[in-house]
N, C-alpha and C positions, 0 to 999 in steps of 0.2 A: 457477430455472435452475442446474444444477450448475456449480461452478467447475472449470475444466480441470485445475487443480493438485490437486484433491481425489482421492485414490485411490478406486477403486471398491470395493465390498464384496468382490468376488472377489479384488482385489489385497490387501486387508487380511487376508482369510482365508488367502491364500497366504503372506503375510509372517508371520503368526502361526504357521502350521504350520511354516515354516522355523525360526522361533525355538524352537518346541517340539522339533523334531527335533534342533537343535543342543544344547539343554539335555539331551536324552536322551543324546547322544553324550558330553557333558561328564560326566554322571553315571556312565556306563559307564566312562569313562577314570579318573574319580576312584576308583571302586570297584576297578578294576584296580590303580591305584597303591597304594591302601590295602592290598589283599591282598598285593601285592609287598613293601611295607614291613613288614607283619606277618610274612611268611615270612622276610625278612631279619633281623628282630629275633630270631625264634626260632632261626635258624641262628647268629646272633651270640652269643646266650645260651649255646647248646650249645658253641660254640668257646671261649668264655671259661671255661666250666667245665672243659673239657679242658686249657686252658692252666694254670689254677689247679692242677689235678691234677699236671701236669708240674712245675710250680714246687714243689709239695710233695715231689716226688721228686728235687729238685736235689742235687747233690753236696755233700760236707762243706765245701768251700771257698766255697759260696754261689753258684757259677757256674751259670747256666742252661745246660743242655746244648744240643748242636747240634740235636736234634730240636725242642726248644722254640723255638729261634731260627728254624728253618725254618717252624714253624707260625705264628709271629708274622709272618714275611714273607708267607706265603700269605694270612693274614688281612688284612694291609695291602693286598695286591693285590686281594683280594676286595672290600674296602671301596671301593677306587677304582673297581672295575668296577660295583659297586652304585650308587655316586654318579652314574656316567655314565648307567646305565640309568634311574635315577630322574629325572635331569635331562632325558633324552630324552623320557620319558613325560610329565613335567610340562610341557615346552615344547609338546608336542602338545596337551595338555589346555588350555593357555592360548591356543593359537593358533586355536582354534575361533572363528569369527565369530558374534557374537550379534546 
C-alpha cells in the first residue's frame, strides 16, 4: 500500500523536468554573462591601448592632456556601468530556483 507522503511517478517526473528547465535557464544566463564579460574585456583592452597612445603623446612637461583625462573619466563611468549590468545579470542567474 503506497504511503500518502510518497510522491507519484508523475510528480517526480514533473519535478525533475522543472529542475532540468531551471538548469537550462541558468546555463543560458551564464553564457550571456560570459559573452558580456568577454565583450567588455575586449572593449577595455582597446580603450587601454588608446589611453597608452595618448600618454605617449603627452606634452613636454609630463602632463596628461585634457583629452586623455576625459577618456579616463569616460572609461571609469563605463566600468561602473558594466559592473552594474554584470551584477544585475549575476543576481538573476543566482535567483533561479533549483
